[in-house]
C-alpha positions as a Python dict, from the first residue, in 0.01 Angstrom:
ca = {
    (1, 'M'): (0, 0, 0),
    (2, 'T'): (-277, -159, -219),
    (3, 'V'): (-322, -106, -566),
    (4, 'H'): (-648, -201, -640),
    (5, 'G'): (-774, -431, -953),
    (6, 'L'): (-1079, -483, -1133),
    (7, 'A'): (-1170, -745, -880),
    (8, 'T'): (-1050, -876, -501),
    (9, 'G'): (-1042, -1199, -374),
    (10, 'G'): (-1004, -1503, -560),
    (11, 'P'): (-689, -1719, -583),
    (12, 'T'): (-371, -1631, -387),
    (13, 'A'): (-150, -1655, -718),
    (14, 'P'): (-230, -1521, -1051),
    (15, 'P'): (-277, -1783, -1324),
    (16, 'T'): (23, -1914, -1524),
    (17, 'S'): (81, -2100, -1826),
    (18, 'E'): (247, -2466, -1808),
    (19, 'G'): (612, -2443, -1872),
    (20, 'L'): (900, -2685, -1924),
    (21, 'P'): (1087, -2797, -1623),
    (22, 'L'): (1367, -2569, -1565),
    (23, 'L'): (1294, -2343, -1833),
    (24, 'G'): (928, -2273, -1750),
    (25, 'N'): (790, -2029, -2000),
    (26, 'A'): (1114, -1898, -2154),
    (27, 'L'): (1106, -2142, -2447),
    (28, 'A'): (792, -2010, -2554),
    (29, 'F'): (869, -1656, -2520),
    (30, 'S'): (1201, -1666, -2680),
    (31, 'R'): (1067, -1865, -3004),
    (32, 'D'): (757, -1626, -3041),
    (33, 'P'): (740, -1336, -2790),
    (34, 'V'): (434, -1185, -2927),
    (35, 'G'): (236, -1516, -2981),
    (36, 'A'): (353, -1627, -2641),
    (37, 'M'): (220, -1288, -2495),
    (38, 'E'): (-128, -1324, -2671),
    (39, 'D'): (-155, -1690, -2553),
    (40, 'W'): (-98, -1590, -2182),
    (41, 'A'): (-332, -1283, -2187),
    (42, 'S'): (-630, -1541, -2258),
    (43, 'L'): (-570, -1637, -1885),
    (44, 'G'): (-640, -1309, -1721),
    (45, 'D'): (-584, -958, -1660),
    (46, 'V'): (-266, -1065, -1434),
    (47, 'V'): (-70, -1367, -1546),
    (48, 'R'): (249, -1529, -1376),
    (49, 'I'): (539, -1580, -1608),
    (50, 'E'): (808, -1820, -1513),
    (51, 'T'): (1162, -1780, -1630),
    (52, 'P'): (1487, -1929, -1490),
    (53, 'G'): (1564, -1732, -1163),
    (54, 'L'): (1276, -1498, -1251),
    (55, 'T'): (911, -1444, -1210),
    (56, 'T'): (714, -1179, -1398),
    (57, 'Y'): (369, -1071, -1371),
    (58, 'M'): (216, -972, -1725),
    (59, 'V'): (-67, -726, -1661),
    (60, 'T'): (-310, -661, -1941),
    (61, 'S'): (-572, -459, -1793),
    (62, 'P'): (-555, -60, -1908),
    (63, 'E'): (-682, 35, -1555),
    (64, 'L'): (-404, -168, -1347),
    (65, 'I'): (-141, -47, -1617),
    (66, 'E'): (-253, 317, -1565),
    (67, 'R'): (-227, 276, -1164),
    (68, 'I'): (128, 131, -1199),
    (69, 'L'): (268, 385, -1446),
    (70, 'V'): (38, 666, -1305),
    (71, 'A'): (-175, 666, -999),
    (72, 'D'): (56, 466, -783),
    (73, 'H'): (398, 522, -992),
    (74, 'G'): (589, 625, -680),
    (75, 'R'): (552, 255, -557),
    (76, 'F'): (692, 118, -859),
    (77, 'T'): (1048, 172, -1034),
    (78, 'I'): (1205, 81, -1339),
    (79, 'S'): (1307, -289, -1320),
    (80, 'E'): (1644, -429, -1257),
    (81, 'A'): (1638, -622, -1594),
    (82, 'Q'): (1611, -277, -1775),
    (83, 'R'): (1913, -132, -1587),
    (84, 'E'): (2107, -443, -1665),
    (85, 'T'): (1989, -422, -2040),
    (86, 'F'): (2162, -81, -2094),
    (87, 'R'): (2452, -156, -1812),
    (88, 'G'): (2784, -19, -1973),
    (89, 'V'): (2607, 233, -2219),
    (90, 'E'): (2336, 432, -2046),
    (91, 'D'): (2439, 414, -1713),
    (92, 'H'): (2410, 779, -1625),
    (93, 'A'): (2115, 869, -1865),
    (94, 'V'): (1746, 962, -1784),
    (95, 'T'): (1640, 581, -1938),
    (96, 'T'): (1804, 417, -1646),
    (97, 'T'): (1845, 645, -1337),
    (98, 'T'): (1580, 669, -1064),
    (99, 'G'): (1467, 914, -774),
    (100, 'A'): (1634, 1246, -743),
    (101, 'R'): (1904, 1197, -999),
    (102, 'W'): (1628, 1102, -1244),
    (103, 'K'): (1399, 1407, -1168),
    (104, 'R'): (1733, 1615, -1250),
    (105, 'L'): (1802, 1448, -1603),
    (106, 'R'): (1457, 1466, -1684),
    (107, 'R'): (1429, 1868, -1605),
    (108, 'A'): (1766, 1913, -1807),
    (109, 'L'): (1624, 1756, -2131),
    (110, 'R'): (1291, 1934, -2102),
    (111, 'P'): (1391, 2230, -2305),
    (112, 'V'): (1520, 1983, -2618),
    (113, 'F'): (1127, 1868, -2660),
    (114, 'A'): (960, 2151, -2545),
    (115, 'R'): (701, 2304, -2805),
    (116, 'D'): (900, 2561, -2946),
    (117, 'A'): (1208, 2374, -3018),
    (118, 'L'): (955, 2079, -3171),
    (119, 'D'): (857, 2396, -3414),
    (120, 'R'): (1220, 2465, -3500),
    (121, 'Y'): (1307, 2087, -3583),
    (122, 'G'): (1032, 2041, -3826),
    (123, 'D'): (1180, 2192, -4137),
    (124, 'R'): (1527, 2041, -4080),
    (125, 'I'): (1343, 1689, -4047),
    (126, 'A'): (1179, 1749, -4378),
    (127, 'S'): (1478, 1916, -4554),
    (128, 'T'): (1704, 1602, -4408),
    (129, 'T'): (1453, 1340, -4542),
    (130, 'A'): (1427, 1537, -4876),
    (131, 'A'): (1831, 1538, -4926),
    (132, 'Y'): (1857, 1181, -4825),
    (133, 'V'): (1577, 1005, -5045),
    (134, 'E'): (1727, 1229, -5322),
    (135, 'E'): (2007, 1022, -5352),
    (136, 'W'): (1802, 703, -5436),
    (137, 'D'): (1813, 611, -5795),
    (138, 'D'): (1480, 578, -5999),
    (139, 'G'): (1434, 167, -6007),
    (140, 'E'): (1692, 116, -5727),
    (141, 'R'): (1600, -189, -5493),
    (142, 'I'): (1673, -98, -5123),
    (143, 'D'): (1698, -252, -4824),
    (144, 'L'): (1430, -44, -4656),
    (145, 'Y'): (1488, -103, -4282),
    (146, 'R'): (1858, -15, -4321),
    (147, 'E'): (1799, 289, -4537),
    (148, 'L'): (1542, 405, -4274),
    (149, 'R'): (1805, 366, -4011),
    (150, 'L'): (2028, 576, -4195),
    (151, 'L'): (1791, 808, -4263),
    (152, 'T'): (1694, 845, -3890),
    (153, 'V'): (2056, 868, -3758),
    (154, 'N'): (2123, 1149, -3997),
    (155, 'V'): (1781, 1326, -3884),
    (156, 'L'): (1898, 1324, -3522),
    (157, 'G'): (2232, 1440, -3618),
    (158, 'D'): (2083, 1743, -3818),
    (159, 'T'): (1822, 1828, -3557),
    (160, 'L'): (1890, 1732, -3187),
    (161, 'L'): (2258, 1752, -3207),
    (162, 'D'): (2320, 1990, -3479),
    (163, 'V'): (2611, 1810, -3605),
    (164, 'D'): (2710, 1612, -3951),
    (165, 'V'): (2698, 1251, -3862),
    (166, 'R'): (2731, 1121, -4229),
    (167, 'G'): (3013, 844, -4270),
    (168, 'N'): (2973, 758, -3899),
    (169, 'E'): (2631, 627, -3902),
    (170, 'D'): (2743, 267, -3888),
    (171, 'V'): (2902, 349, -3542),
    (172, 'V'): (2562, 423, -3387),
    (173, 'M'): (2395, 145, -3567),
    (174, 'D'): (2640, -125, -3486),
    (175, 'A'): (2634, -23, -3126),
    (176, 'A'): (2257, -40, -3125),
    (177, 'D'): (2286, -404, -3273),
    (178, 'A'): (2522, -512, -3044),
    (179, 'L'): (2305, -382, -2739),
    (180, 'V'): (1983, -565, -2908),
    (181, 'D'): (2186, -901, -2945),
    (182, 'R'): (2282, -862, -2579),
    (183, 'A'): (1927, -840, -2509),
    (184, 'N'): (1811, -1112, -2726),
    (185, 'F'): (1590, -1354, -2545),
    (186, 'R'): (1737, -1659, -2753),
    (187, 'R'): (2090, -1564, -2675),
    (188, 'P'): (2241, -1888, -2473),
    (189, 'G'): (2504, -1657, -2301),
    (190, 'Q'): (2196, -1491, -2109),
    (191, 'L'): (2227, -1784, -1893),
    (192, 'L'): (2605, -1741, -1805),
    (193, 'P'): (2758, -1513, -1546),
    (194, 'D'): (2828, -1164, -1634),
    (195, 'W'): (3199, -1201, -1588),
    (196, 'I'): (3247, -1468, -1894),
    (197, 'P'): (3375, -1268, -2175),
    (198, 'T'): (3127, -1404, -2461),
    (199, 'P'): (3162, -1311, -2805),
    (200, 'T'): (2850, -1105, -2754),
    (201, 'E'): (2974, -938, -2459),
    (202, 'R'): (3299, -864, -2627),
    (203, 'R'): (3139, -715, -2978),
    (204, 'F'): (2916, -493, -2715),
    (205, 'E'): (3189, -336, -2545),
    (206, 'R'): (3387, -282, -2868),
    (207, 'T'): (3108, -102, -3048),
    (208, 'V'): (2988, 70, -2762),
    (209, 'G'): (3340, 186, -2703),
    (210, 'A'): (3370, 326, -3069),
    (211, 'L'): (3022, 493, -3003),
    (212, 'D'): (3153, 658, -2688),
    (213, 'E'): (3446, 807, -2865),
    (214, 'F'): (3211, 954, -3140),
    (215, 'V'): (3000, 1102, -2876),
    (216, 'D'): (3316, 1227, -2708),
    (217, 'D'): (3438, 1407, -3021),
    (218, 'V'): (3064, 1559, -3059),
    (219, 'I'): (3081, 1676, -2723),
    (220, 'D'): (3434, 1833, -2774),
    (221, 'E'): (3322, 2001, -3091),
    (222, 'R'): (2994, 2142, -2935),
    (223, 'R'): (3181, 2271, -2632),
    (224, 'H'): (3441, 2480, -2874),
    (225, 'S'): (3156, 2608, -3100),
    (226, 'E'): (2897, 2900, -3096),
    (227, 'P'): (2613, 2832, -2811),
    (228, 'G'): (2302, 2650, -2960),
    (229, 'D'): (1956, 2534, -2896),
    (230, 'D'): (2023, 2158, -2996),
    (231, 'A'): (2018, 1897, -2711),
    (232, 'C'): (2400, 1864, -2671),
    (233, 'S'): (2415, 2247, -2621),
    (234, 'V'): (2163, 2239, -2378),
    (235, 'L'): (2324, 1965, -2197),
    (236, 'L'): (2654, 2129, -2189),
    (237, 'D'): (2486, 2432, -2055),
    (238, 'A'): (2359, 2222, -1773),
    (239, 'H'): (2695, 2114, -1732),
    (240, 'A'): (2838, 2445, -1717),
    (241, 'A'): (2579, 2537, -1458),
    (242, 'G'): (2695, 2243, -1220),
    (243, 'E'): (2362, 2039, -1299),
    (244, 'L'): (2488, 1752, -1498),
    (245, 'T'): (2827, 1551, -1474),
    (246, 'L'): (3007, 1514, -1812),
    (247, 'A'): (2931, 1124, -1791),
    (248, 'E'): (2568, 1224, -1767),
    (249, 'V'): (2591, 1456, -2069),
    (250, 'R'): (2763, 1165, -2273),
    (251, 'H'): (2523, 907, -2170),
    (252, 'N'): (2217, 1108, -2233),
    (253, 'V'): (2346, 1199, -2612),
    (254, 'V'): (2414, 835, -2637),
    (255, 'A'): (2086, 742, -2503),
    (256, 'L'): (1922, 989, -2769),
    (257, 'L'): (2131, 833, -3070),
    (258, 'L'): (2006, 477, -2994),
    (259, 'A'): (1670, 486, -2907),
    (260, 'G'): (1602, 806, -3104),
    (261, 'H'): (1692, 625, -3431),
    (262, 'D'): (1602, 290, -3359),
    (263, 'S'): (1236, 304, -3231),
    (264, 'P'): (1134, 569, -3541),
    (265, 'S'): (1312, 359, -3806),
    (266, 'S'): (1103, 62, -3719),
    (267, 'A'): (808, 250, -3702),
    (268, 'L'): (870, 372, -4056),
    (269, 'T'): (948, 48, -4205),
    (270, 'Y'): (621, -93, -4064),
    (271, 'A'): (402, 227, -4194),
    (272, 'W'): (575, 169, -4561),
    (273, 'Y'): (500, -215, -4526),
    (274, 'L'): (145, -151, -4413),
    (275, 'L'): (84, 99, -4709),
    (276, 'G'): (229, -173, -4918),
    (277, 'D'): (-86, -378, -4854),
    (278, 'H'): (-318, -78, -4873),
    (279, 'P'): (-268, 109, -5213),
    (280, 'D'): (-603, 320, -5137),
    (281, 'V'): (-455, 443, -4802),
    (282, 'Y'): (-90, 516, -4982),
    (283, 'E'): (-303, 682, -5252),
    (284, 'S'): (-474, 892, -4967),
    (285, 'L'): (-128, 997, -4822),
    (286, 'R'): (-27, 1149, -5170),
    (287, 'E'): (-373, 1351, -5218),
    (288, 'E'): (-341, 1503, -4850),
    (289, 'Y'): (70, 1606, -4958),
    (290, 'H'): (-66, 1774, -5258),
    (291, 'E'): (-349, 1968, -5053),
    (292, 'V'): (-143, 2062, -4789),
    (293, 'V'): (245, 2115, -4889),
    (294, 'D'): (293, 2457, -5012),
    (295, 'G'): (626, 2418, -5160),
    (296, 'E'): (868, 2118, -5242),
    (297, 'R'): (835, 1964, -4891),
    (298, 'P'): (636, 1963, -4577),
    (299, 'G'): (751, 2133, -4235),
    (300, 'T'): (663, 2292, -3927),
    (301, 'E'): (341, 2514, -4093),
    (302, 'S'): (204, 2208, -4259),
    (303, 'Y'): (242, 1945, -3973),
    (304, 'A'): (-99, 2033, -3808),
    (305, 'D'): (-273, 1970, -4119),
    (306, 'L'): (-139, 1642, -4229),
    (307, 'D'): (-419, 1446, -4046),
    (308, 'R'): (-418, 1131, -4263),
    (309, 'T'): (-36, 1095, -4200),
    (310, 'R'): (-54, 1125, -3862),
    (311, 'N'): (-336, 874, -3846),
    (312, 'V'): (-111, 656, -4034),
    (313, 'V'): (158, 680, -3814),
    (314, 'A'): (-72, 626, -3504),
    (315, 'E'): (-191, 313, -3646),
    (316, 'A'): (124, 187, -3752),
    (317, 'L'): (256, 255, -3360),
    (318, 'R'): (-94, 34, -3228),
    (319, 'L'): (-10, -257, -3455),
    (320, 'Y'): (399, -236, -3432),
    (321, 'P'): (476, -46, -3105),
    (322, 'P'): (834, 56, -3049),
    (323, 'T'): (900, -207, -2782),
    (324, 'L'): (718, -545, -2667),
    (325, 'G'): (631, -407, -2331),
    (326, 'V'): (709, -161, -2050),
    (327, 'S'): (874, -309, -1761),
    (328, 'R'): (834, -177, -1380),
    (329, 'Q'): (930, -343, -1037),
    (330, 'A'): (758, -274, -719),
    (331, 'T'): (922, -109, -454),
    (332, 'E'): (717, -250, -183),
    (333, 'P'): (459, -520, -128),
    (334, 'V'): (147, -490, -364),
    (335, 'T'): (-208, -615, -383),
    (336, 'L'): (-334, -618, -751),
    (337, 'A'): (-612, -768, -897),
    (338, 'G'): (-686, -916, -538),
    (339, 'Y'): (-345, -1099, -556),
    (340, 'E'): (-76, -1020, -290),
    (341, 'L'): (261, -973, -473),
    (342, 'P'): (592, -909, -299),
    (343, 'E'): (825, -618, -305),
    (344, 'G'): (1021, -649, -582),
    (345, 'A'): (783, -833, -803),
    (346, 'Q'): (841, -774, -1153),
    (347, 'F'): (575, -669, -1422),
    (348, 'L'): (540, -677, -1815),
    (349, 'L'): (305, -430, -1933),
    (350, 'P'): (257, -549, -2313),
    (351, 'Q'): (166, -299, -2570),
    (352, 'W'): (131, -550, -2828),
    (353, 'V'): (-141, -742, -2663),
    (354, 'L'): (-332, -450, -2549),
    (355, 'H'): (-308, -251, -2876),
    (356, 'R'): (-453, -544, -3039),
    (357, 'D'): (-692, -638, -2784),
    (358, 'E'): (-1046, -700, -2895),
    (359, 'R'): (-1217, -566, -2621),
    (360, 'F'): (-1098, -205, -2706),
    (361, 'W'): (-1023, -224, -3084),
    (362, 'E'): (-1298, -333, -3354),
    (363, 'D'): (-1139, -558, -3580),
    (364, 'P'): (-799, -526, -3394),
    (365, 'T'): (-539, -678, -3631),
    (366, 'A'): (-663, -470, -3910),
    (367, 'F'): (-483, -175, -4066),
    (368, 'D'): (-729, 128, -4031),
    (369, 'P'): (-613, 454, -3993),
    (370, 'S'): (-955, 619, -4025),
    (371, 'R'): (-1029, 464, -3665),
    (372, 'W'): (-810, 779, -3530),
    (373, 'Q'): (-995, 1001, -3717),
    (374, 'D'): (-1298, 1019, -3469),
    (375, 'P'): (-1166, 760, -3230),
    (376, 'P'): (-1476, 584, -2975),
    (377, 'E'): (-1400, 640, -2605),
    (378, 'R'): (-1164, 381, -2474),
    (379, 'P'): (-947, 333, -2211),
    (380, 'E'): (-603, 550, -2194),
    (381, 'Y'): (-396, 255, -2157),
    (382, 'A'): (-534, 68, -2444),
    (383, 'Y'): (-289, 255, -2644),
    (384, 'F'): (52, 353, -2495),
    (385, 'P'): (321, 283, -2748),
    (386, 'F'): (558, 545, -2589),
    (387, 'G'): (478, 427, -2218),
    (388, 'G'): (314, 657, -1989),
    (389, 'G'): (327, 839, -1644),
    (390, 'P'): (606, 1051, -1529),
    (391, 'R'): (845, 792, -1685),
    (392, 'N'): (701, 795, -2022),
    (393, 'C'): (944, 837, -2319),
    (394, 'V'): (1080, 1202, -2299),
    (395, 'G'): (1153, 1202, -2672),
    (396, 'A'): (785, 1096, -2774),
    (397, 'P'): (669, 1423, -2893),
    (398, 'F'): (967, 1460, -3112),
    (399, 'A'): (919, 1100, -3266),
    (400, 'R'): (562, 1164, -3336),
    (401, 'R'): (669, 1493, -3529),
    (402, 'E'): (933, 1321, -3717),
    (403, 'L'): (741, 997, -3810),
    (404, 'T'): (480, 1217, -3974),
    (405, 'L'): (742, 1474, -4132),
    (406, 'V'): (943, 1209, -4255),
    (407, 'L'): (673, 970, -4360),
    (408, 'A'): (481, 1288, -4587),
    (409, 'T'): (812, 1431, -4726),
    (410, 'M'): (898, 1060, -4842),
    (411, 'V'): (525, 1009, -4961),
    (412, 'G'): (590, 1347, -5184),
    (413, 'R'): (915, 1274, -5358),
    (414, 'V'): (951, 894, -5395),
    (415, 'E'): (697, 583, -5447),
    (416, 'L'): (811, 268, -5276),
    (417, 'D'): (712, -56, -5425),
    (418, 'V'): (752, -283, -5090),
    (419, 'S'): (798, -642, -5048),
    (420, 'A'): (885, -864, -4742),
    (421, 'D'): (1074, -1198, -4756),
    (422, 'G'): (776, -1388, -4602),
    (423, 'P'): (529, -1307, -4304),
    (424, 'L'): (649, -1062, -4047),
    (425, 'R'): (888, -1177, -3773),
    (426, 'F'): (1059, -1008, -3502),
    (427, 'T'): (1416, -1001, -3310),
    (428, 'P'): (1304, -1136, -2972),
    (429, 'S'): (1458, -850, -2787),
    (430, 'L'): (1399, -527, -2646),
    (431, 'Q'): (1318, -330, -2961),
    (432, 'L'): (1041, -491, -3200),
    (433, 'R'): (1270, -484, -3501),
    (434, 'P'): (1181, -659, -3807),
    (435, 'E'): (1359, -996, -3840),
    (436, 'T'): (1240, -1064, -4173),
    (437, 'G'): (1368, -875, -4448),
    (438, 'I'): (1193, -619, -4600),
    (439, 'E'): (1295, -427, -4921),
    (440, 'A'): (1124, -161, -5184),
    (441, 'T'): (1172, -49, -5535),
    (442, 'V'): (1213, 321, -5572),
    (443, 'T'): (1033, 510, -5829),
    (444, 'R'): (1089, 912, -5843),
    (445, 'R'): (809, 1133, -5845),
}
């Protein structure tokens, strides 16, 4: 099989950045992942990254990325590293499975994110948001990222699961934190054998066990209640029809809770951080709210008209995508941009780099939501915050709607004066989480 690149011939191996003995490029990546990727991207569209025991090829050509994710997707699979990251928490979920099983899980989840389902969620997203921010006091100083995590956990509970998660938010958040810590590139235990019970592994097992118990209770409650159209009910219907095992139901509910609150809360945090530095954009969202929203909060009916808010969301996801990159693994030898690479080759497709590449974006580091109003023609995979191809994020349509309605509801009800504890830094792990403290002072509107 040949995956054609932008050029053929040339050197037999992709260029690589000089690393350290034994550690290779690992130290640079662990210290500053986004800075390291930006430096490596200057070497070419395919770059070799060496870390202890692993060679990874970073790809920054939209055309090559599209072929890996879309045109030749059948010749690539999710990486072993991705499966290992979620070992013990999402083993039976759509995020980690492959082949016929993945297709079966994806098919079972499809009704959860169908257009009519998204329309049903809209009003509940806004009402949950309004009720949550109503609890903030005028003049209160809040930890913005934590509060938005609490909010998005509740939005998930009220919409996708149809269950009240209040009082149990930390069960979900603690497990997500333990997962991120286990995947942290700086963790010394990354280099130790799996059988060594490090504190990080013990915390992971403890918090995931608590989350499993919570999800088991949710599933048991849903099994003994009236049938609904929430995600848990849809998955249980598939189980009753013999299409899913109970373990698959549980692990997919867990996956929805973990990814479904973590990525949106980070995106909302970055959106508010950016709005804090751009009062003119902030004011335009207030104006749009009053022009569009008929009543006390937005919802399904007003979503389509919240153009400026959707543009802010799109721009925040461009500058600060949910993850550092998408990973894939070749299932057979491939030729990529003229380089012959072996079966099992690991690939990193970094959204951060593509989203800020001056080849495709004018003034790429600037926050400019107006660039989405009438965007120029550019390669499709110059922008892919939720991945792409058949294995794109199944919850992407829900996330976009959620982000828009949550942001609009907040703009209409509170004013946030946002400040950060220094320049933005990020946790070097699977999610692009803010490591810098971000706070906000609340003014009620």
